[in-house]
All heavy atoms as an XYZ file, in Angstrom:
694
protein
N    -101.455    -58.620     74.930
C    -101.865    -58.001     73.683
C    -102.286    -56.558     73.940
O    -102.918    -56.262     74.939
C    -103.034    -58.745     73.067
C    -102.725    -60.113     72.582
S    -104.149    -60.703     71.675
C    -103.288    -61.600     70.444
N    -101.958    -55.709     72.989
C    -102.288    -54.297     73.166
C    -103.756    -54.014     72.869
O    -104.288    -53.020     73.321
C    -101.396    -53.444     72.281
O    -101.593    -53.794     70.931
N    -104.397    -54.878     72.107
C    -105.817    -54.691     71.823
C    -106.483    -56.054     71.766
O    -105.839    -57.044     71.461
C    -106.019    -53.949     70.507
C    -105.542    -54.705     69.281
C    -105.717    -53.880     68.007
O    -105.823    -52.682     68.047
N    -105.738    -54.550     66.880
N    -107.771    -56.116     72.076
C    -108.448    -57.412     72.011
C    -108.540    -57.897     70.565
O    -108.581    -57.095     69.625
C    -109.825    -57.128     72.593
C    -109.990    -55.657     72.559
C    -108.629    -55.048     72.515
N    -108.531    -59.191     70.408
C    -108.613    -59.754     69.061
C    -109.891    -59.344     68.339
O    -109.905    -59.253     67.118
C    -108.506    -61.278     69.107
C    -107.124    -61.821     69.404
C    -107.158    -63.332     69.541
C    -106.139    -61.415     68.319
N    -110.939    -59.069     69.082
C    -112.186    -58.656     68.435
C    -112.014    -57.352     67.673
O    -112.730    -57.088     66.716
C    -113.323    -58.504     69.472
O    -112.882    -57.626     70.503
C    -113.694    -59.853     70.067
N    -111.029    -56.522     68.072
C    -110.787    -55.257     67.360
C    -110.269    -55.512     65.947
O    -110.394    -54.640     65.080
C    -109.800    -54.405     68.137
N    -109.707    -56.685     65.718
C    -109.214    -56.990     64.368
C    -110.352    -57.049     63.359
O    -110.151    -56.772     62.178
C    -108.437    -58.308     64.370
C    -107.186    -58.348     65.231
C    -106.566    -59.735     65.205
C    -106.195    -57.293     64.793
N    -111.540    -57.396     63.829
C    -112.698    -57.458     62.941
C    -113.023    -56.113     62.322
O    -113.641    -56.041     61.262
C    -113.938    -57.954     63.701
C    -113.947    -59.451     63.905
O    -113.226    -60.154     63.177
O    -114.679    -59.907     64.805
N    -112.633    -55.032     62.971
C    -112.994    -53.700     62.483
C    -111.953    -53.121     61.529
O    -112.179    -52.061     60.954
C    -113.180    -52.721     63.659
O    -111.927    -52.581     64.332
C    -114.238    -53.230     64.637
N    -110.821    -53.804     61.373
C    -109.754    -53.274     60.518
C    -110.003    -53.577     59.047
O    -110.440    -54.675     58.698
C    -108.404    -53.883     60.916
C    -107.854    -53.510     62.280
C    -106.561    -54.279     62.544
C    -107.605    -52.016     62.380
N    -109.693    -52.609     58.223
C    -109.691    -52.842     56.786
C    -108.511    -53.763     56.468
O    -107.522    -53.783     57.212
C    -109.546    -51.522     56.037
N    -108.580    -54.533     55.385
C    -107.487    -55.457     55.063
C    -106.116    -54.786     55.002
O    -105.136    -55.332     55.516
C    -107.889    -56.029     53.705
C    -109.383    -55.960     53.714
C    -109.707    -54.699     54.465
N    -106.018    -53.595     54.436
C    -104.714    -52.929     54.364
C    -104.215    -52.529     55.750
O    -103.021    -52.611     56.036
C    -104.769    -51.685     53.450
O    -105.821    -50.819     53.900
C    -104.993    -52.074     52.003
N    -105.133    -52.111     56.617
C    -104.749    -51.756     57.988
C    -104.292    -52.988     58.768
O    -103.336    -52.937     59.536
C    -105.893    -51.069     58.724
C    -106.196    -49.697     58.150
O    -105.275    -49.065     57.585
O    -107.357    -49.259     58.250
N    -105.002    -54.095     58.564
C    -104.612    -55.338     59.212
C    -103.206    -55.748     58.781
O    -102.353    -56.074     59.608
C    -105.604    -56.459     58.889
C    -105.161    -57.793     59.405
C    -105.369    -58.136     60.731
C    -104.518    -58.700     58.575
C    -104.943    -59.363     61.220
C    -104.079    -59.921     59.055
C    -104.303    -60.258     60.381
N    -102.944    -55.717     57.475
C    -101.623    -56.106     56.969
C    -100.542    -55.142     57.440
O     -99.425    -55.554     57.759
C    -101.650    -56.198     55.444
C    -102.530    -57.326     54.892
C    -102.613    -57.235     53.377
C    -102.024    -58.690     55.338
N    -100.847    -53.873     57.504
C     -99.900    -52.883     58.013
C     -99.568    -53.170     59.476
O     -98.410    -53.121     59.890
C    -100.481    -51.472     57.852
C     -99.480    -50.377     58.133
C    -100.028    -48.977     57.841
N    -100.510    -48.855     56.467
C    -101.776    -48.561     56.135
N    -102.686    -48.354     57.055
N    -102.130    -48.465     54.877
N    -100.575    -53.489     60.266
C    -100.362    -53.809     61.681
C     -99.531    -55.090     61.833
O     -98.626    -55.154     62.672
C    -101.714    -53.971     62.382
C    -101.608    -54.067     63.877
C    -102.976    -54.097     64.513
O    -103.563    -55.171     64.590
N    -103.455    -52.949     64.964
N     -99.819    -56.074     61.014
C     -99.062    -57.325     61.052
C     -97.603    -57.085     60.676
O     -96.685    -57.611     61.324
C     -99.707    -58.353     60.118
C     -99.178    -59.771     60.178
C     -99.292    -60.339     61.579
C     -99.928    -60.641     59.179
N     -97.358    -56.263     59.668
C     -95.980    -55.939     59.268
C     -95.258    -55.176     60.372
O     -94.071    -55.410     60.623
C     -95.980    -55.127     57.969
N     -95.948    -54.301     61.065
C     -95.342    -53.561     62.175
C     -94.957    -54.510     63.310
O     -93.894    -54.362     63.925
C     -96.305    -52.480     62.680
N     -95.792    -55.491     63.568
C     -95.468    -56.494     64.590
C     -94.234    -57.304     64.187
O     -93.377    -57.598     65.026
C     -96.661    -57.421     64.827
C     -97.853    -56.786     65.544
C     -99.060    -57.714     65.479
C     -97.505    -56.452     66.975
N     -94.143    -57.643     62.911
C     -92.964    -58.374     62.420
C     -91.707    -57.532     62.612
O     -90.671    -58.029     63.054
C     -93.120    -58.740     60.952
C     -91.947    -59.590     60.447
C     -91.828    -59.638     58.938
N     -91.406    -58.325     58.465
C     -92.019    -57.638     57.514
N     -93.071    -58.113     56.908
N     -91.575    -56.454     57.141
N     -91.778    -56.239     62.321
C     -90.624    -55.348     62.518
C     -90.220    -55.289     63.986
O     -89.030    -55.302     64.300
C     -90.934    -53.951     61.985
C     -90.998    -53.886     60.472
C     -91.437    -52.517     59.959
O     -91.426    -51.545     60.756
O     -91.792    -52.421     58.774
N     -91.196    -55.248     64.877
C     -90.896    -55.255     66.311
C     -90.203    -56.555     66.711
O     -89.225    -56.541     67.470
C     -92.172    -55.085     67.134
C     -92.794    -53.713     67.051
C     -94.133    -53.664     67.785
O     -94.450    -54.486     68.628
N     -94.933    -52.658     67.435
N     -90.715    -57.680     66.197
C     -90.112    -58.979     66.496
C     -88.684    -59.037     65.975
O     -87.773    -59.489     66.682
C     -90.935    -60.102     65.877
C     -90.363    -61.495     66.184
C     -90.897    -62.557     65.260
N     -90.528    -62.250     63.890
C     -91.216    -62.626     62.820
N     -92.335    -63.303     62.944
N     -90.792    -62.325     61.618
N     -88.458    -58.553     64.757
C     -87.113    -58.564     64.179
C     -86.151    -57.708     65.007
O     -85.000    -58.086     65.211
C     -87.134    -58.088     62.726
C     -87.836    -59.070     61.789
O     -88.101    -60.221     62.201
O     -88.111    -58.670     60.641
N     -86.622    -56.563     65.489
C     -85.779    -55.701     66.327
C     -85.454    -56.389     67.648
O     -84.312    -56.345     68.120
C     -86.457    -54.349     66.575
C     -85.682    -53.441     67.508
C     -84.261    -53.131     67.066
O     -83.974    -53.137     65.857
O     -83.423    -52.887     67.949
N     -86.418    -57.029     68.245
C     -86.168    -57.762     69.485
C     -85.188    -58.906     69.236
O     -84.278    -59.134     70.045
C     -87.486    -58.255     70.108
C     -88.274    -57.058     70.642
C     -87.235    -59.293     71.201
C     -89.690    -57.369     71.045
N     -85.330    -59.609     68.121
C     -84.378    -60.675     67.774
C     -82.960    -60.121     67.635
O     -81.999    -60.728     68.108
C     -84.785    -61.383     66.480
C     -85.978    -62.300     66.655
O     -86.328    -62.652     67.809
O     -86.576    -62.673     65.622
N     -82.811    -58.938     67.012
C     -81.489    -58.304     66.897
C     -80.926    -57.973     68.278
O     -79.738    -58.185     68.545
C     -81.570    -57.026     66.046
C     -81.525    -57.270     64.555
C     -81.384    -55.957     63.774
N     -82.572    -55.114     63.841
C     -83.659    -55.277     63.099
N     -83.723    -56.257     62.224
N     -84.682    -54.462     63.215
N     -81.768    -57.464     69.146
C     -81.322    -57.126     70.494
C     -80.896    -58.376     71.267
O     -79.893    -58.353     71.990
C     -82.423    -56.385     71.247
C     -82.654    -54.986     70.725
C     -83.777    -54.281     71.475
O     -84.084    -54.606     72.612
N     -84.393    -53.318     70.817
N     -81.634    -59.458     71.118
C     -81.261    -60.707     71.785
C     -79.912    -61.181     71.275
O     -79.041    -61.574     72.061
C     -82.358    -61.784     71.606
C     -83.588    -61.418     72.448
C     -81.827    -63.174     71.972
C     -84.806    -62.282     72.177
N     -79.699    -61.138     69.962
C     -78.415    -61.576     69.406
C     -77.262    -60.733     69.928
O     -76.206    -61.267     70.287
C     -78.445    -61.541     67.870
C     -79.294    -62.629     67.254
C     -79.076    -62.769     65.758
N     -79.039    -61.517     65.030
C     -80.090    -60.912     64.497
N     -81.290    -61.462     64.599
N     -79.962    -59.782     63.842
N     -77.433    -59.420     70.004
C     -76.335    -58.583     70.504
C     -76.114    -58.800     71.998
O     -74.976    -58.781     72.451
C     -76.543    -57.084     70.190
O     -77.774    -56.645     70.739
C     -76.502    -56.821     68.693
N     -77.174    -59.036     72.746
C     -77.005    -59.349     74.174
C     -76.241    -60.667     74.342
O     -75.368    -60.777     75.211
C     -78.367    -59.440     74.871
C     -78.919    -58.132     75.318
N     -79.311    -57.144     74.450
C     -79.146    -57.652     76.560
C     -79.765    -56.113     75.132
N     -79.669    -56.391     76.423
N     -76.569    -61.653     73.530
C     -75.859    -62.934     73.615
C     -74.400    -62.767     73.214
O     -73.509    -63.341     73.862
C     -76.545    -63.989     72.748
C     -77.926    -64.439     73.234
C     -78.583    -65.348     72.193
C     -77.845    -65.133     74.580
N     -74.153    -61.995     72.174
C     -72.765    -61.749     71.761
C     -72.004    -61.062     72.887
O     -70.868    -61.446     73.198
C     -72.732    -60.894     70.493
N     -72.609    -60.073     73.512
C     -71.974    -59.395     74.638
C     -71.668    -60.398     75.755
O     -70.552    -60.456     76.279
C     -72.872    -58.272     75.175
C     -72.383    -57.736     76.489
C     -71.351    -56.808     76.536
C     -72.924    -58.197     77.693
C     -70.864    -56.342     77.749
C     -72.451    -57.736     78.900
C     -71.415    -56.816     78.927
O     -70.939    -56.367     80.129
N     -72.661    -61.176     76.125
C     -72.521    -62.093     77.256
C     -71.451    -63.157     77.016
O     -70.763    -63.565     77.948
C     -73.864    -62.763     77.546
N     -71.293    -63.577     75.781
C     -70.331    -64.644     75.477
C     -68.957    -64.126     75.082
O     -67.956    -64.793     75.308
C     -70.871    -65.549     74.357
C     -72.063    -66.382     74.740
C     -71.771    -67.378     75.834
N     -70.786    -68.359     75.402
C     -70.154    -69.191     76.202
N     -70.393    -69.166     77.495
N     -69.285    -70.050     75.740
N     -68.895    -62.951     74.484
C     -67.635    -62.495     73.898
C     -67.010    -61.275     74.570
O     -65.843    -60.985     74.340
C     -67.841    -62.176     72.415
C     -68.454    -63.299     71.603
C     -67.579    -64.541     71.497
O     -66.347    -64.418     71.614
O     -68.142    -65.634     71.325
N     -67.762    -60.548     75.384
C     -67.261    -59.269     75.885
C     -67.232    -59.159     77.404
O     -66.897    -58.106     77.925
C     -68.092    -58.110     75.310
C     -67.905    -57.938     73.835
C     -68.663    -58.659     72.937
C     -66.943    -57.068     73.337
C     -68.483    -58.514     71.564
C     -66.762    -56.919     71.972
C     -67.531    -57.648     71.090
N     -67.604    -60.193     78.120
C     -67.591    -60.131     79.580
C     -66.320    -60.761     80.121
O     -65.790    -61.699     79.547
C     -68.825    -60.820     80.183
O     -68.894    -62.155     79.699
C     -70.096    -60.086     79.825
N     -65.840    -60.213     81.242
C     -64.606    -60.701     81.849
C     -64.847    -60.979     83.324
O     -65.672    -60.314     83.935
C     -63.502    -59.658     81.722
O     -63.155    -59.484     80.387
N     -64.158    -61.865     83.933
C     -63.094    -62.677     83.350
C     -63.620    -63.860     82.557
O     -62.911    -64.455     81.764
C     -62.304    -63.157     84.572
C     -63.320    -63.235     85.665
C     -64.305    -62.107     85.373
N     -64.890    -64.223     82.753
C     -65.469    -65.354     82.022
C     -66.813    -64.946     81.435
O     -67.521    -64.110     82.006
C     -65.716    -66.531     82.965
C     -64.484    -67.202     83.404
C     -64.839    -68.475     84.162
N     -63.782    -68.708     85.117
C     -63.948    -68.884     86.404
N     -65.142    -68.893     86.913
N     -62.918    -69.076     87.180
N     -67.188    -65.616     80.338
C     -68.517    -65.337     79.777
C     -69.608    -65.973     80.633
O     -69.345    -66.845     81.459
C     -68.458    -66.000     78.402
C     -67.465    -67.103     78.550
C     -66.444    -66.588     79.541
N     -70.813    -65.522     80.419
C     -71.957    -66.181     81.041
C     -72.008    -67.614     80.520
O     -71.579    -67.893     79.401
C     -73.260    -65.467     80.666
C     -73.433    -64.123     81.331
C     -72.821    -62.986     80.827
C     -74.217    -64.001     82.467
C     -72.988    -61.753     81.439
C     -74.392    -62.768     83.088
C     -73.767    -61.657     82.563
O     -73.938    -60.447     83.178
N     -72.573    -68.507     81.291
C     -72.648    -69.901     80.840
C     -73.712    -70.040     79.758
O     -74.703    -69.298     79.738
C     -72.985    -70.853     82.001
O     -74.310    -70.560     82.463
C     -71.970    -70.744     83.124
N     -73.482    -71.005     78.889
C     -74.466    -71.281     77.852
C     -75.801    -71.671     78.469
O     -76.857    -71.265     77.993
C     -73.958    -72.389     76.925
C     -72.790    -72.014     76.024
C     -72.209    -73.255     75.362
C     -73.226    -71.005     74.981
N     -75.751    -72.445     79.561
C     -76.990    -72.884     80.204
C     -77.785    -71.701     80.755
O     -79.011    -71.645     80.588
C     -76.676    -73.886     81.313
N     -77.114    -70.760     81.401
C     -77.843    -69.622     81.966
C     -78.425    -68.739     80.864
O     -79.542    -68.227     80.988
C     -76.956    -68.803     82.909
O     -75.896    -68.190     82.212
N     -77.668    -68.568     79.790
C     -78.169    -67.764     78.666
C     -79.311    -68.471     77.947
O     -80.271    -67.829     77.509
C     -77.035    -67.443     77.703
C     -75.945    -66.536     78.266
C     -74.777    -66.445     77.296
C     -76.492    -65.157     78.597
N     -79.207    -69.778     77.823
C     -80.281    -70.546     77.189
C     -81.569    -70.400     77.982
O     -82.644    -70.157     77.414
C     -79.871    -72.013     77.064
N     -81.452    -70.514     79.288
C     -82.621    -70.389     80.147
C     -83.239    -68.996     80.034
O     -84.448    -68.853     79.890
C     -82.226    -70.686     81.597
C     -83.418    -70.712     82.518
O     -84.417    -71.379     82.193
O     -83.341    -70.054     83.582
N     -82.416    -67.972     80.077
C     -82.919    -66.592     80.036
C     -83.496    -66.215     78.679
O     -84.455    -65.440     78.601
C     -81.797    -65.627     80.411
N     -82.920    -66.754     77.597
C     -83.357    -66.356     76.251
C     -84.423    -67.267     75.656
O     -85.000    -66.940     74.627
C     -82.154    -66.325     75.308
O     -81.623    -67.630     75.135
N     -84.651    -68.408     76.288
C     -85.630    -69.340     75.734
C     -85.088    -70.156     74.581
O     -85.845    -70.738     73.816
N     -83.776    -70.186     74.456
C     -83.127    -70.967     73.408
C     -82.510    -72.224     74.020
O     -82.360    -72.316     75.238
C     -82.014    -70.148     72.737
C     -82.433    -68.885     71.995
C     -81.202    -68.075     71.602
C     -83.246    -69.254     70.770
N     -82.116    -73.140     73.170
C     -81.339    -74.278     73.635
C     -79.886    -73.828     73.776
O     -79.497    -72.761     73.288
C     -81.425    -75.425     72.625
O     -80.801    -75.045     71.412
N     -79.077    -74.657     74.424
C     -77.657    -74.333     74.554
C     -77.028    -74.207     73.177
O     -76.289    -73.255     72.904
C     -76.939    -75.376     75.433
C     -77.368    -75.179     76.896
C     -75.430    -75.282     75.296
C     -76.857    -76.226     77.856
N     -77.331    -75.146     72.293
C     -76.760    -75.042     70.942
C     -77.335    -73.842     70.199
O     -76.656    -73.238     69.375
C     -76.986    -76.329     70.152
O     -78.373    -76.586     69.990
N     -78.567    -73.463     70.511
C     -79.157    -72.275     69.901
C     -78.434    -71.005     70.314
O     -78.231    -70.102     69.505
N     -78.031    -70.937     71.584
C     -77.260    -69.780     72.063
C     -75.924    -69.736     71.341
O     -75.470    -68.677     70.899
C     -77.041    -69.839     73.594
C     -76.015    -68.801     74.044
C     -78.359    -69.653     74.319
N     -75.308    -70.900     71.212
C     -73.984    -70.984     70.589
C     -73.999    -70.437     69.156
O     -73.022    -69.859     68.706
C     -73.545    -72.454     70.589
C     -72.082    -72.658     70.717
C     -71.727    -74.144     70.700
N     -71.539    -74.636     72.046
C     -72.153    -75.693     72.562
N     -73.014    -76.380     71.866
N     -71.902    -76.063     73.795
N     -75.102    -70.628     68.459
C     -75.173    -70.236     67.045
C     -76.057    -69.017     66.789
O     -76.234    -68.623     65.641
C     -75.690    -71.408     66.194
O     -77.015    -71.761     66.633
C     -74.783    -72.622     66.300
N     -76.596    -68.417     67.842
C     -77.572    -67.335     67.660
C     -76.962    -66.058     67.114
O     -77.608    -65.322     66.375
C     -78.282    -67.043     68.982
N     -75.741    -65.756     67.503
C     -75.144    -64.489     67.089
C     -74.018    -64.739     66.090
O     -73.447    -65.814     66.026
C     -74.654    -63.683     68.295
C     -73.581    -64.356     69.118
C     -72.234    -64.142     68.853
C     -73.912    -65.218     70.146
C     -71.251    -64.759     69.599
C     -72.933    -65.838     70.905
C     -71.608    -65.606     70.624
O     -70.640    -66.226     71.358
N     -73.738    -63.711     65.314
C     -72.765    -63.813     64.224
C     -71.599    -62.857     64.482
O     -71.679    -62.006     65.375
C     -73.427    -63.426     62.890
O     -73.779    -62.037     62.952
C     -74.668    -64.270     62.600
N     -70.550    -62.952     63.684
C     -69.477    -61.961     63.785
C     -69.984    -60.530     63.600
O     -69.479    -59.606     64.242
C     -68.508    -62.377     62.679
C     -68.697    -63.855     62.560
C     -70.182    -64.054     62.778
N     -70.990    -60.355     62.776
C     -71.561    -59.009     62.594
C     -72.187    -58.502     63.892
O     -72.074    -57.314     64.218
C     -72.593    -59.016     61.473
N     -72.829    -59.391     64.643
C     -73.388    -58.996     65.938
C     -72.265    -58.619     66.900
O     -72.384    -57.643     67.651
C     -74.236    -60.122     66.528
C     -75.449    -60.450     65.678
O     -76.144    -59.517     65.244
O     -75.692    -61.653     65.434
N     -71.172    -59.367     66.862
C     -70.003    -59.035     67.705
C     -69.430    -57.680     67.305
O     -69.036    -56.892     68.173
C     -68.939    -60.125     67.589
S     -69.418    -61.669     68.385
N     -69.378    -57.399     66.017
C     -68.901    -56.095     65.550
C     -69.792    -54.965     66.066
O     -69.299    -53.908     66.470
C     -68.843    -56.045     64.027
C     -67.751    -56.917     63.434
O     -66.836    -57.339     64.192
O     -67.815    -57.188     62.219
N     -71.101    -55.187     66.060
C     -72.037    -54.190     66.569
C     -71.762    -53.906     68.040
O     -71.715    -52.741     68.464
C     -73.491    -54.681     66.387
O     -73.745    -54.852     64.987
C     -74.499    -53.715     66.985
N     -71.549    -54.961     68.823
C     -71.262    -54.791     70.249
C     -69.919    -54.084     70.429
O     -69.801    -53.159     71.245
C     -71.286    -56.149     70.980
C     -70.853    -55.996     72.437
C     -72.666    -56.783     70.896
N     -68.914    -54.497     69.671
C     -67.585    -53.887     69.788
C     -67.643    -52.390     69.498
O     -67.040    -51.589     70.220
C     -66.607    -54.581     68.845
N     -68.369    -52.006     68.450
C     -68.504    -50.580     68.128
C     -69.229    -49.833     69.251
O     -68.837    -48.739     69.631
C     -69.249    -50.398     66.805
C     -68.382    -50.611     65.584
C     -69.066    -50.148     64.308
N     -70.400    -50.699     64.113
C     -70.662    -51.896     63.584
N     -69.676    -52.688     63.208
N     -71.905    -52.305     63.439
N     -70.280    -50.438     69.787
C     -71.051    -49.782     70.848
C     -70.216    -49.606     72.115
O     -70.327    -48.581     72.798
C     -72.319    -50.583     71.152
N     -69.381    -50.595     72.417
C     -68.560    -50.538     73.626
C     -67.251    -49.791     73.406
O     -66.608    -49.381     74.368
C     -68.233    -51.959     74.115
C     -69.403    -52.826     74.562
C     -68.914    -54.223     74.907
C     -70.133    -52.192     75.731
N     -66.837    -49.674     72.167
C     -65.563    -49.050     71.864
C     -64.376    -49.907     72.254
O     -63.318    -49.400     72.600
N     -64.580    -51.232     72.208
C     -63.482    -52.146     72.533
C     -63.674    -53.482     71.843
O     -64.755    -53.790     71.357
C     -63.347    -52.349     74.036
C     -64.543    -52.947     74.716
C     -64.300    -53.021     76.233
N     -65.496    -53.256     76.997
C     -65.961    -54.458     77.321
N     -65.341    -55.544     76.937
N     -67.057    -54.575     78.044
N     -62.618    -54.252     71.826
C     -62.645    -55.570     71.185
C     -63.226    -56.606     72.133
O     -63.337    -56.397     73.338
C     -61.233    -56.002     70.813
O     -60.669    -55.085     69.914
N     -63.531    -57.759     71.555
C     -64.013    -58.870     72.368
C     -62.885    -59.407     73.245
O     -61.722    -59.049     73.074
C     -64.548    -59.989     71.473
O     -63.487    -60.579     70.750
N     -63.239    -60.238     74.189
C     -62.262    -60.849     75.101
C     -61.133    -61.515     74.346
O     -59.979    -61.374     74.685
C     -62.980    -61.912     75.963
C     -63.036    -61.677     77.387
C     -63.633    -62.830     78.184
N     -63.902    -64.059     77.481
C     -65.068    -64.375     76.889
N     -66.058    -63.528     76.911
N     -65.244    -65.512     76.278
N     -61.470    -62.273     73.304
C     -60.467    -63.030     72.549
C     -59.545    -62.135     71.743
O     -58.433    -62.516     71.418
C     -61.143    -64.028     71.616
C     -61.886    -65.116     72.386
O     -61.552    -65.321     73.576
O     -62.779    -65.744     71.809
N     -59.990    -60.931     71.398
C     -59.177    -60.029     70.580
C     -58.448    -58.982     71.419
O     -57.748    -58.146     70.879
C     -60.052    -59.337     69.537
C     -60.636    -60.302     68.539
C     -61.549    -59.597     67.554
O     -61.908    -58.444     67.736
N     -61.915    -60.301     66.507
N     -58.642    -59.027     72.725
C     -58.005    -58.026     73.605
C     -56.531    -58.260     73.716
O     -55.996    -59.278     73.623
C     -58.625    -58.077     75.001
O     -59.983    -57.736     74.910
């Protein structure tokens, strides 16, 4: 934690809610980054993708969670960033 929980006692309600919303935005950004990393690992690595088990272990997800964590939109984001198509579209 960046600050002790006792510091929350000194925050005005609007400041507390603003801080909580900022934390949610950070979490959402990290979730987006995890999804794009998973899309990269499964769809853009050669000659084979990372295993579902290794990605599950590293990401804290289940194997089925890794399988469904990223979307075609996440793959598009990775493709644009890399300037190339996924393994299956090459």
